[in-house]
C-alpha positions as CSV (number, residue, x, y, z in Angstrom):
1,M,0.2,0.1,0.0
2,S,1.6,3.4,-1.2
3,V,2.2,5.9,1.5
4,P,-0.1,8.6,0.3
5,L,-2.9,6.2,0.7
6,Q,-1.9,5.7,4.3
7,L,-1.7,9.5,4.6
8,G,-5.0,9.9,2.9
9,I,-6.8,7.6,5.4
10,V,-5.0,9.3,8.6
11,V,-5.6,13.0,7.3
12,G,-9.1,11.9,6.4
13,Y,-9.9,11.1,10.2
14,L,-8.3,14.2,11.0
15,F,-10.7,16.2,8.5
16,V,-13.9,14.4,10.3
17,A,-12.6,15.4,13.3
18,L,-12.6,18.6,12.7
19,G,-15.9,18.6,11.3
20,V,-17.4,17.8,14.0
21,G,-15.5,20.6,16.0
22,L,-16.6,23.5,13.1
23,A,-20.2,21.6,13.6
24,A,-19.7,22.4,17.5
25,Y,-18.3,26.0,16.6
26,R,-21.7,27.1,15.4
27,V,-23.4,26.9,18.7
28,T,-20.4,28.2,21.1
29,E,-21.0,30.9,22.5
30,R,-18.3,33.7,23.3
31,A,-17.9,33.1,26.9
32,A,-15.4,32.1,29.2
33,E,-18.0,29.3,30.6
34,D,-18.9,27.9,27.6
35,F,-15.8,28.0,26.5
36,Y,-14.1,25.9,28.6
37,L,-17.0,24.1,30.3
38,A,-19.6,23.8,27.3
39,S,-22.0,25.7,30.1
40,R,-22.1,22.6,32.3
41,T,-24.3,20.1,30.4
42,F,-22.9,17.1,29.5
43,G,-25.1,13.8,30.0
44,T,-24.1,10.7,30.7
45,V,-22.5,9.5,27.4
46,V,-20.6,12.5,26.5
47,L,-19.1,12.9,29.8
48,L,-18.1,9.5,30.2
49,F,-16.6,9.4,26.7
50,T,-14.9,12.6,26.9
51,V,-13.1,11.7,30.0
52,F,-12.5,8.2,28.6
53,A,-10.9,9.4,25.6
54,T,-9.2,12.5,27.4
55,L,-7.3,9.8,29.4
56,L,-6.4,7.7,26.6
57,S,-3.0,8.5,25.0
58,A,0.2,7.9,23.6
59,F,0.9,6.9,26.8
60,T,-2.0,4.0,26.4
61,F,-1.7,3.1,22.8
62,F,2.2,2.9,22.6
63,G,3.6,2.9,26.3
64,G,1.0,0.5,27.5
65,P,2.1,-2.6,24.8
66,D,5.8,-1.5,24.9
67,T,5.1,-2.3,28.4
68,A,3.5,-5.6,27.9
69,Y,6.0,-6.8,25.2
70,A,9.0,-6.0,27.5
71,F,7.4,-7.2,31.1
72,G,4.7,-9.4,30.4
73,P,0.4,-8.9,30.5
74,E,0.7,-8.6,34.2
75,W,0.3,-4.3,33.0
76,I,-3.3,-4.9,32.3
77,L,-3.7,-5.0,36.4
78,V,-2.1,-2.3,36.4
79,M,-4.2,-0.1,34.4
80,G,-7.7,-1.9,34.0
81,L,-8.2,-3.1,37.1
82,M,-6.6,-1.3,39.7
83,D,-6.0,2.1,38.6
84,G,-9.6,2.2,37.0
85,I,-11.4,0.8,40.5
86,V,-9.1,3.5,42.5
87,F,-9.9,6.4,39.8
88,A,-13.5,5.9,39.7
89,V,-13.4,6.0,43.7
90,L,-12.1,9.2,43.5
91,W,-14.1,10.6,40.6
92,Y,-16.6,10.2,43.5
93,V,-14.0,11.7,46.6
94,V,-13.0,14.4,44.6
95,G,-15.4,14.9,41.6
96,Y,-18.6,15.3,43.2
97,K,-17.5,18.0,45.5
98,Q,-16.3,19.7,43.0
99,W,-19.2,19.3,41.2
100,L,-21.8,20.6,44.1
101,L,-19.7,23.7,44.5
102,G,-19.0,24.2,41.0
103,Q,-23.1,24.1,40.9
104,R,-23.1,26.4,43.9
105,H,-20.3,29.3,43.2
106,G,-19.6,29.0,39.3
107,Y,-15.9,27.7,39.2
108,I,-14.2,26.8,36.4
109,T,-10.7,25.4,37.4
110,L,-9.7,23.7,40.5
111,G,-7.3,26.9,41.5
112,E,-10.9,29.1,41.0
113,L,-12.4,26.7,43.8
114,L,-9.5,26.6,46.2
115,G,-8.6,30.2,46.1
116,D,-11.9,31.4,47.0
117,R,-12.0,28.3,49.8
118,F,-8.8,30.0,51.0
119,G,-9.8,33.8,50.1
120,S,-5.9,33.5,48.7
121,R,-4.6,34.7,45.5
122,A,-1.7,32.7,46.0
123,I,-3.1,29.2,46.6
124,R,-5.2,30.0,43.1
125,A,-1.9,30.5,41.3
126,L,0.3,28.2,43.4
127,V,-2.4,25.0,42.1
128,A,-2.3,26.4,38.3
129,G,1.6,26.8,38.1
130,V,2.6,23.5,39.4
131,S,-0.2,21.8,37.6
132,L,0.9,23.7,34.5
133,F,4.7,22.6,34.7
134,W,3.4,19.1,34.8
135,L,0.9,19.3,31.9
136,F,3.6,20.7,29.5
137,P,5.7,17.3,29.3
138,Y,2.5,15.8,29.0
139,V,1.3,17.4,25.7
140,M,4.9,16.7,24.8
141,L,4.0,13.2,25.3
142,Q,1.0,12.9,23.1
143,Q,3.2,15.2,20.1
144,I,6.2,12.4,20.2
145,G,3.5,9.8,20.0
146,A,2.0,11.2,17.3
147,G,5.3,11.7,15.1
148,G,6.5,8.4,16.1
149,A,3.0,7.0,14.7
150,L,3.2,8.4,11.3
151,A,7.2,8.2,11.0
152,A,6.8,4.1,11.6
153,L,3.3,3.9,9.6
154,T,5.2,5.6,6.6
155,D,8.6,4.5,7.0
156,G,10.4,7.9,7.6
157,A,8.4,8.8,4.3
158,L,6.9,11.6,6.7
159,P,9.8,12.6,9.4
160,F,8.7,12.8,13.2
161,A,8.8,16.2,13.1
162,G,6.5,16.5,10.1
163,G,4.1,14.3,11.7
164,A,4.1,16.0,15.1
165,A,3.3,19.0,13.5
166,L,0.6,17.9,11.1
167,I,-1.3,16.4,14.5
168,T,-0.9,19.6,16.1
169,G,-1.6,22.0,13.4
170,F,-5.1,20.1,13.5
171,M,-5.5,19.9,16.5
172,I,-5.0,24.1,17.0
173,V,-7.6,24.8,14.7
174,Y,-10.4,22.9,16.4
175,V,-9.6,23.6,20.1
176,V,-9.4,27.2,19.0
177,L,-12.6,27.1,17.2
178,A,-14.6,25.1,19.5
179,G,-13.8,24.8,22.7
180,M,-14.7,22.4,25.6
181,R,-18.3,21.6,23.4
182,G,-16.1,20.2,20.2
183,I,-13.6,18.6,22.2
184,A,-16.3,16.6,23.7
185,W,-18.0,15.6,20.7
186,T,-14.8,14.8,19.2
187,D,-13.9,12.9,22.3
188,T,-17.5,10.8,22.0
189,L,-16.2,10.3,17.7
190,Q,-13.1,9.0,18.6
191,G,-13.7,7.1,21.7
192,A,-16.0,5.0,19.9
193,F,-13.5,4.5,17.4
194,M,-10.7,3.4,19.7
195,L,-12.9,0.8,21.0
196,L,-13.7,-0.8,17.5
197,M,-10.6,-0.4,16.0
198,V,-8.5,-2.2,19.0
199,W,-10.9,-4.9,19.1
200,T,-10.9,-5.7,15.2
201,A,-7.1,-5.1,15.7
202,L,-7.0,-7.9,18.1
203,L,-9.6,-10.4,16.5
204,W,-7.5,-9.5,13.0
205,V,-4.4,-10.9,14.5
206,L,-5.8,-13.5,16.3
207,A,-7.5,-15.1,13.2
208,A,-4.1,-14.0,10.9
209,V,-2.0,-16.4,13.4
210,D,-1.8,-20.4,12.5
211,G,-2.8,-22.3,16.0
212,G,-4.6,-19.1,17.5
213,V,-4.2,-18.8,21.0
214,G,-2.2,-22.1,21.4
215,T,0.9,-21.0,19.2
216,I,0.7,-17.5,20.9
217,N,1.5,-19.3,24.1
218,A,3.6,-22.0,23.0
219,G,5.9,-19.1,22.0
220,L,5.8,-17.6,25.2
221,A,6.2,-20.7,27.1
222,A,9.6,-20.8,25.3
223,S,10.4,-17.3,24.6
224,N,9.3,-15.7,28.0
225,P,8.0,-18.3,30.8
226,E,7.5,-15.8,33.2
227,F,4.4,-14.4,30.9
228,L,2.6,-17.1,31.5
229,A,2.9,-16.5,35.6
230,L,1.4,-13.7,38.1
231,G,4.2,-11.7,39.1
232,S,7.9,-11.2,38.3
233,D,10.7,-9.1,39.4
234,F,9.0,-6.2,37.7
235,Y,5.5,-6.8,38.6
236,T,6.0,-6.8,42.1
237,P,3.3,-6.1,44.4
238,G,4.6,-3.0,45.4
239,T,5.6,-1.7,41.9
240,M,2.2,-2.3,40.9
241,L,0.2,-0.9,43.6
242,T,2.8,2.3,43.2
243,F,1.7,2.3,39.5
244,A,-1.9,2.1,40.2
245,V,-2.2,4.5,43.0
246,S,0.2,7.2,41.5
247,I,-1.8,6.9,38.0
248,A,-5.0,7.2,39.5
249,F,-4.4,9.5,41.8
250,G,-2.1,12.1,39.4
251,V,-5.3,11.4,36.9
252,A,-7.9,12.8,39.1
253,M,-5.3,16.0,39.0
254,F,-5.0,16.1,35.9
255,P,-6.6,19.7,34.8
256,Q,-8.2,18.1,31.5
257,V,-9.8,15.5,33.9
258,N,-10.5,17.6,36.6
259,Q,-12.0,20.3,34.6
260,R,-14.5,18.0,33.7
261,F,-15.8,17.2,37.2
262,F,-17.7,20.5,36.6
263,A,-19.4,19.9,33.0
264,A,-21.8,17.3,34.4
265,G,-25.5,18.4,33.8
266,S,-26.7,16.6,37.0
267,E,-25.7,14.3,39.9
268,G,-27.3,11.4,38.2
269,V,-25.2,12.1,35.5
270,L,-21.7,12.1,37.5
271,K,-22.3,9.2,39.1
272,R,-23.5,7.3,36.5
273,S,-20.3,8.1,34.5
274,F,-18.2,6.7,37.6
275,A,-19.9,3.7,37.9
276,L,-19.1,2.7,34.5
277,W,-16.0,3.7,34.0
278,P,-14.1,0.3,35.8
279,V,-16.3,-1.5,32.8
280,L,-15.2,1.0,30.0
281,V,-11.1,1.5,30.7
282,L,-10.8,-2.9,30.4
283,L,-12.6,-2.6,27.4
284,L,-9.7,-0.8,25.8
285,F,-6.7,-1.4,28.0
286,V,-7.1,-5.6,27.5
287,P,-6.9,-5.8,23.9
288,A,-4.5,-3.5,23.7
289,F,-2.2,-4.8,26.6
290,L,-2.7,-8.3,24.6
291,L,-1.3,-7.8,21.3
292,G,1.6,-6.3,23.2
293,T,2.2,-9.6,24.8
294,W,1.1,-11.4,22.1
295,A,4.2,-9.7,20.0
296,R,6.6,-11.4,22.0
297,G,5.0,-15.0,21.6
298,L,5.3,-14.5,17.8
299,G,9.0,-13.8,17.7
300,L,8.4,-10.2,16.6
301,E,12.1,-9.1,17.7
302,A,14.0,-9.2,14.3
303,N,11.0,-6.9,12.9
304,I,11.4,-4.1,15.3
305,G,13.6,-0.9,14.7
306,A,15.7,1.5,16.8
307,G,13.2,3.8,18.6
308,E,9.9,1.6,17.2
309,S,7.4,1.1,18.7
310,I,5.8,-3.1,18.7
311,L,2.0,-2.0,18.1
312,P,2.4,-0.9,14.6
313,V,5.0,-4.1,14.1
314,I,2.2,-6.5,15.1
315,L,-0.1,-4.8,12.4
316,A,2.3,-4.7,9.7
317,E,2.9,-8.4,10.0
318,Y,-0.7,-9.7,10.5
319,T,-3.4,-7.1,9.3
320,P,-3.2,-5.7,5.7
321,P,-1.8,-2.2,5.4
322,W,-5.1,-0.1,5.0
323,F,-6.4,-1.1,8.6
324,A,-3.2,-0.7,9.9
325,A,-3.8,2.4,8.9
326,L,-6.9,2.9,10.4
327,V,-5.5,1.6,14.1
328,V,-2.8,3.8,13.7
329,A,-5.5,6.9,13.1
330,G,-7.2,5.2,16.4
331,A,-3.9,5.5,18.2
332,I,-3.5,9.2,16.7
333,A,-7.4,9.9,17.8
334,A,-6.4,9.1,21.4
335,M,-3.3,11.4,21.3
336,M,-5.8,14.0,19.6
337,S,-8.2,13.7,22.3
338,S,-6.0,13.8,25.3
339,S,-3.7,16.8,23.9
340,D,-6.6,18.8,22.9
341,S,-8.2,18.8,26.4
342,M,-5.0,19.4,28.0
343,L,-4.4,22.6,25.5
344,L,-7.9,24.2,26.5
345,S,-7.2,23.3,30.1
346,G,-4.1,24.7,29.7
347,S,-5.1,27.9,28.7
348,S,-8.0,28.2,31.4
349,Y,-5.9,27.7,34.1
350,F,-3.6,30.4,32.7
351,T,-6.3,33.0,32.0
352,R,-8.2,32.1,34.9
353,D,-5.8,31.5,37.8
354,L,-2.6,33.4,36.4
355,Y,-3.7,36.2,34.4
356,R,-6.8,37.6,35.7
357,P,-5.9,37.1,39.7
358,L,-2.3,38.6,39.1
359,V,-2.5,40.8,36.0
360,D,-6.5,42.3,35.4
361,D,-8.7,40.9,37.4
362,S,-11.5,43.4,35.6
363,I,-11.0,41.4,32.1
364,S,-14.4,41.2,30.1
365,E,-15.6,38.0,29.3
366,R,-14.9,38.5,25.9
367,R,-11.3,39.4,26.0
368,E,-10.9,36.5,28.4
369,D,-12.5,34.5,25.7
370,R,-9.9,35.2,22.7
371,L,-6.7,35.1,25.2
372,G,-7.7,31.6,26.1
373,R,-7.7,30.9,22.4
374,I,-4.4,32.9,22.0
375,G,-3.1,30.4,24.7
376,V,-3.9,27.5,23.1
377,V,-1.6,28.2,20.1
378,V,0.8,29.2,22.2
379,F,1.2,26.5,24.8
380,A,0.6,23.8,21.7
381,T,3.4,25.3,19.5
382,A,5.9,25.6,22.3
383,A,5.3,21.9,23.5
384,L,5.8,20.9,19.6
385,A,9.0,22.8,19.4
386,A,10.4,20.9,22.9
387,S,8.9,17.4,21.3
388,V,11.0,18.4,17.8
389,W,14.3,18.6,20.6
390,A,13.5,16.0,22.7
391,E,13.0,13.4,19.9
392,A,16.3,14.1,18.4
393,E,18.3,14.4,21.6
394,A,16.7,11.1,23.2
395,F,15.5,8.6,20.4
396,G,18.3,5.9,19.6
397,A,18.1,2.4,20.6
398,V,15.1,3.4,22.9
399,T,11.6,2.6,21.8
400,V,8.9,5.5,21.5
401,G,7.1,3.4,23.7
402,S,9.6,3.6,26.9
403,V,10.2,7.1,26.4
404,L,6.4,7.7,26.7
405,V,5.9,5.4,29.7
406,E,9.3,7.4,31.5
407,I,7.5,10.8,30.5
408,G,3.7,9.4,31.8
409,D,5.1,7.9,34.6
410,L,7.0,11.2,35.8
411,A,4.4,13.5,35.2
412,F,1.3,11.3,37.0
413,G,3.3,11.1,40.0
414,G,4.1,14.9,40.0
415,F,0.4,15.2,39.5
416,A,-0.3,13.1,42.4
417,Q,0.9,15.0,44.7
418,L,-1.8,17.7,44.6
419,T,-4.5,15.1,45.3
420,L,-4.3,14.2,49.6
421,P,-3.7,17.9,50.3
422,V,-7.0,18.9,48.0
423,V,-8.8,16.2,49.6
424,V,-8.1,17.5,52.8
425,A,-9.1,20.8,51.6
426,L,-12.3,19.4,50.1
427,Y,-13.5,17.8,53.4
428,W,-11.6,19.3,56.9
429,R,-12.7,22.7,57.8
430,R,-9.7,23.4,59.9
431,T,-7.6,23.4,56.9
432,T,-5.6,26.6,56.4
433,A,-4.3,28.5,53.7
434,A,-0.6,27.8,55.0
435,G,-1.4,24.1,55.6
436,L,-2.4,23.7,52.0
437,A,0.7,25.9,50.3
438,A,3.0,23.4,52.2
439,G,1.2,20.6,51.4
440,I,1.6,21.1,48.1
441,V,5.4,22.6,47.9
442,V,6.9,20.6,50.0
443,P,6.6,16.8,48.7
444,Q,6.8,19.0,45.2
445,A,10.6,20.0,46.1
446,V,11.1,16.4,47.3
447,Y,9.4,14.6,44.4
448,L,11.7,16.8,41.7
449,A,14.8,16.3,44.4
450,F,14.7,12.7,43.9
451,N,14.3,12.4,40.0
452,F,16.5,15.5,39.0
453,L,18.9,16.0,41.5
454,P,22.6,14.6,40.7
455,E,23.4,11.1,42.3
456,T,26.0,12.2,44.3
457,A,22.7,14.4,45.8
458,A,19.4,12.7,46.3
459,G,18.7,10.5,42.7
460,P,18.5,10.1,39.9
461,I,15.9,8.1,41.7
462,V,13.0,6.3,39.4
463,L,9.8,7.3,39.7
464,F,8.7,3.6,40.9
465,S,11.8,2.4,41.9
466,D,12.0,-0.8,44.5
467,A,14.7,0.9,46.6
468,Y,12.5,1.7,49.2
469,L,10.7,-1.2,50.6
470,G,9.6,-2.0,47.4
471,W,7.2,1.2,47.2
472,G,8.2,4.0,45.0
473,I,9.3,7.5,46.1
474,S,6.0,8.9,44.9
475,I,4.0,7.4,47.3
476,Y,5.9,8.4,50.1
477,C,5.9,11.8,48.2
478,M,2.6,11.8,48.6
479,L,2.1,10.8,52.2
480,L,4.4,13.4,53.4
481,G,1.9,15.9,51.3
482,L,-0.9,14.6,53.6
483,A,1.1,14.7,56.7
484,T,2.4,18.1,56.0
485,T,-0.9,19.5,55.3
486,V,-2.6,18.5,58.0
487,A,0.6,19.4,60.5
488,V,0.9,23.1,59.4
489,S,-2.7,23.2,59.1
490,S,-3.5,22.3,63.1
491,V,-0.3,25.2,64.5
492,T,-1.6,27.9,61.8
493,T,-5.2,30.6,61.9
494,P,-7.1,30.6,58.7
495,S,-7.0,33.7,56.9
496,P,-10.1,35.8,57.9
497,D,-11.0,36.0,54.1
498,A,-11.3,32.5,53.8
499,N,-15.0,31.0,52.4
500,V,-15.4,28.0,54.6
501,D,-19.2,27.9,55.5
502,G,-19.8,28.3,51.4
503,H,-17.6,25.3,51.1
504,F,-19.4,22.6,53.3
505,G,-22.7,21.3,54.3
506,L,-23.6,21.4,50.6
507,R,-26.5,18.8,49.2
508,A,-27.4,18.4,45.5
509,D,-30.6,20.5,44.3
């Protein structure tokens, strides 16, 4: 199959997504609440699929199968069962309280909510600043995945930079035009498309392998017998739980996910969505990660080039080129549905929580709307430039998937440090601004030190290292943040500007 036709399939899908965004543009109001939250009107299907598609990124489609290929299928337990269930619980604990507060006070961002709760612009800016710091590398992750996928699909005819720029350009156009409503509509399309493609791919590969699962398992027994048993040197209980807890707690603070807690149309919508979440997650993770595991049993090692991910390799071996192009389009859909939401949320955090309180608190709705759209372009362009630089510097013998997992793990752990201090602030009246600030800053500083300082000082420590009684440094930093928030709040005085009564004793209307 020719490269132009493969690209035509992918670009054709991009135009379909753009068309959905343009349709949403026609009904989008020029107001911040509509641009960022679609006027809080999401139903169950749209809310569930927009969270689903927003989370299912390059980390899932390339990092996940590559991890299963390298270490075995237990990654399904980490991401599918444990992470799916833990995040569903957090969706209720954090999301329901946020939704109630958003309905009462009209909050658009988490920083806005916490800033009002404590009567503190500094808290508002701190939450936004930390979130944007960790959001930037996660946007890069999507662009790296998109560029690598298109380069692999076209055998290098479309270089990494060209593929990443192509996807980024499409995202900028429909995010700037349509805002949250357009993103949610395209997320629903892309989520359904991803599920269809990955299950079809699994069944196609299974039908194409002579002997089916028996042949695959025989190959695994010969090459990696540990893949057929539970646990390994990599998948220790501590490591698996650290992954699951850090990822789930990090997801709860992702701006693009957290902001969707405000967008539900009703209490029933919110509760139905988090109840269905674990089922939907398993429907995607099981086939995606099984494909990575099967590739090991099928002996595809010789087919993998330097820096190449396993998913395009197994598709190229067992499915027609046109179908491989469709699956890559599905993977790109996952990346786009994450990146577009990140760009929108990053823009809202900048305009609502940094520019508005620190620069111009009297900015009009129309001007804020325009500034938000400009912020999308600037954020996306900067991340693209950083992605191209990182790809040139980092790739070589390592796979795209391994780089994505490394970046994703780091960002998940960074966001996870916010969750417990925020939960304390949402549910404990005695929490103070000083306590929350300390509970955010201290674990972030320790986490950064353990990951980035030279080895002679504190690190570098791998995020999910087993050097500390089998638990990763992320878990210890989370507990440190919880203890610091409670301890400092216990010895400090609440601000007279704090809006405590307005944040407690809430009930749905």
